[in-house]
PLY file of the C-alpha trace (Angstrom):
ply
format ascii 1.0
element vertex 117
property float x
property float y
property float z
element edge 116
property int vertex1
property int vertex2
end_header
-148.42 -69.43 -83.61
-146.10 -67.25 -86.07
-144.85 -70.28 -88.38
-145.51 -73.68 -89.71
-143.37 -74.99 -87.49
-145.35 -73.74 -84.04
-148.12 -75.54 -85.40
-146.25 -78.72 -86.07
-144.97 -78.59 -82.74
-148.22 -77.65 -80.90
-149.27 -80.91 -82.97
-146.67 -83.30 -82.08
-147.14 -82.19 -78.17
-150.69 -82.51 -78.55
-150.41 -86.29 -79.73
-147.62 -87.07 -77.29
-149.70 -86.04 -74.15
-152.66 -88.13 -75.88
-150.32 -91.25 -76.08
-148.60 -90.71 -72.90
-150.01 -93.83 -71.12
-149.22 -96.24 -74.32
-146.68 -98.26 -75.09
-147.77 -97.86 -78.88
-149.89 -95.62 -80.63
-151.07 -95.16 -84.43
-152.03 -91.98 -86.17
-154.01 -91.92 -89.39
-154.34 -89.21 -91.34
-156.74 -88.71 -94.00
-156.17 -88.96 -97.84
-157.04 -86.53 -100.20
-157.87 -87.73 -103.48
-158.37 -85.41 -106.27
-160.84 -87.48 -108.08
-162.96 -88.70 -104.84
-166.70 -88.10 -104.36
-165.20 -86.66 -101.25
-163.16 -84.10 -103.00
-166.06 -83.25 -105.12
-168.26 -82.54 -102.25
-165.26 -80.10 -100.63
-164.90 -78.42 -103.91
-168.45 -77.59 -104.10
-168.18 -75.88 -100.61
-165.07 -73.75 -101.09
-165.36 -70.63 -103.42
-161.21 -70.38 -104.07
-158.84 -72.71 -103.46
-155.14 -71.47 -102.62
-152.36 -74.17 -102.94
-149.34 -73.25 -100.66
-145.86 -74.64 -100.92
-145.37 -75.90 -97.43
-142.37 -75.63 -94.93
-141.54 -75.33 -91.49
-140.35 -71.85 -91.66
-143.18 -70.86 -93.48
-145.08 -67.68 -91.65
-148.94 -68.10 -90.77
-150.35 -64.86 -92.76
-153.44 -66.56 -94.20
-156.33 -67.92 -92.39
-156.79 -71.46 -90.85
-159.68 -71.82 -93.73
-157.46 -70.72 -96.46
-154.65 -72.65 -95.44
-156.64 -75.68 -95.71
-158.73 -74.81 -99.15
-156.48 -77.27 -101.30
-156.17 -80.94 -100.86
-152.48 -80.66 -102.32
-152.04 -78.90 -99.33
-153.35 -80.73 -96.82
-151.69 -83.49 -97.92
-148.31 -81.92 -97.83
-149.22 -80.61 -94.15
-150.11 -84.63 -93.19
-147.04 -85.65 -94.59
-144.83 -82.86 -92.65
-146.53 -83.43 -89.47
-146.66 -87.51 -89.81
-142.77 -87.07 -90.38
-142.29 -84.60 -87.44
-144.23 -87.44 -85.10
-141.90 -90.08 -86.04
-138.83 -88.07 -85.18
-140.52 -86.95 -82.04
-140.86 -90.45 -81.12
-137.75 -91.98 -82.65
-135.91 -91.02 -79.43
-138.24 -92.81 -77.17
-137.14 -96.84 -77.00
-139.97 -98.11 -75.22
-142.74 -96.39 -77.41
-143.61 -98.00 -81.12
-145.46 -95.25 -83.19
-147.03 -96.12 -86.44
-148.15 -93.19 -88.70
-150.12 -93.51 -91.88
-150.32 -90.69 -94.65
-151.13 -90.73 -98.39
-150.05 -94.03 -99.69
-147.62 -94.56 -96.79
-147.42 -96.44 -93.40
-144.45 -95.67 -91.46
-142.95 -96.37 -88.34
-139.12 -95.97 -86.88
-137.71 -98.70 -88.79
-140.50 -99.55 -91.06
-142.07 -98.55 -94.35
-144.80 -99.93 -96.38
-147.26 -98.56 -99.05
-151.08 -98.98 -99.31
-154.01 -98.40 -101.69
-156.78 -97.96 -99.00
-158.59 -94.65 -98.94
0 1
1 2
2 3
3 4
4 5
5 6
6 7
7 8
8 9
9 10
10 11
11 12
12 13
13 14
14 15
15 16
16 17
17 18
18 19
19 20
20 21
21 22
22 23
23 24
24 25
25 26
26 27
27 28
28 29
29 30
30 31
31 32
32 33
33 34
34 35
35 36
36 37
37 38
38 39
39 40
40 41
41 42
42 43
43 44
44 45
45 46
46 47
47 48
48 49
49 50
50 51
51 52
52 53
53 54
54 55
55 56
56 57
57 58
58 59
59 60
60 61
61 62
62 63
63 64
64 65
65 66
66 67
67 68
68 69
69 70
70 71
71 72
72 73
73 74
74 75
75 76
76 77
77 78
78 79
79 80
80 81
81 82
82 83
83 84
84 85
85 86
86 87
87 88
88 89
89 90
90 91
91 92
92 93
93 94
94 95
95 96
96 97
97 98
98 99
99 100
100 101
101 102
102 103
103 104
104 105
105 106
106 107
107 108
108 109
109 110
110 111
111 112
112 113
113 114
114 115
115 116
């Protein structure tokens, strides 16, 4: 994998393969809240945290551990991958996909917000 778009494509293909026998699917991404107990525990394990501005053409010159060291970067990746899934499944008329990431619940023609962790 040379670029983030390669990782995004591999992720989308993997999810599509897992859902191939179903007529609908739900993909729920973890939320990364800065003030949560989970976040405090993560910060204790990480020596350095590097925040990246992610985009599909970003070259993967860093390690996966370094890329995922920041909660903000992970949240951005979740949003990017969730939107890629929605776009991929939007062309499939007989399949309904719902993704949950950050505070959003989205499907092809539906969007709502939530406050669950």
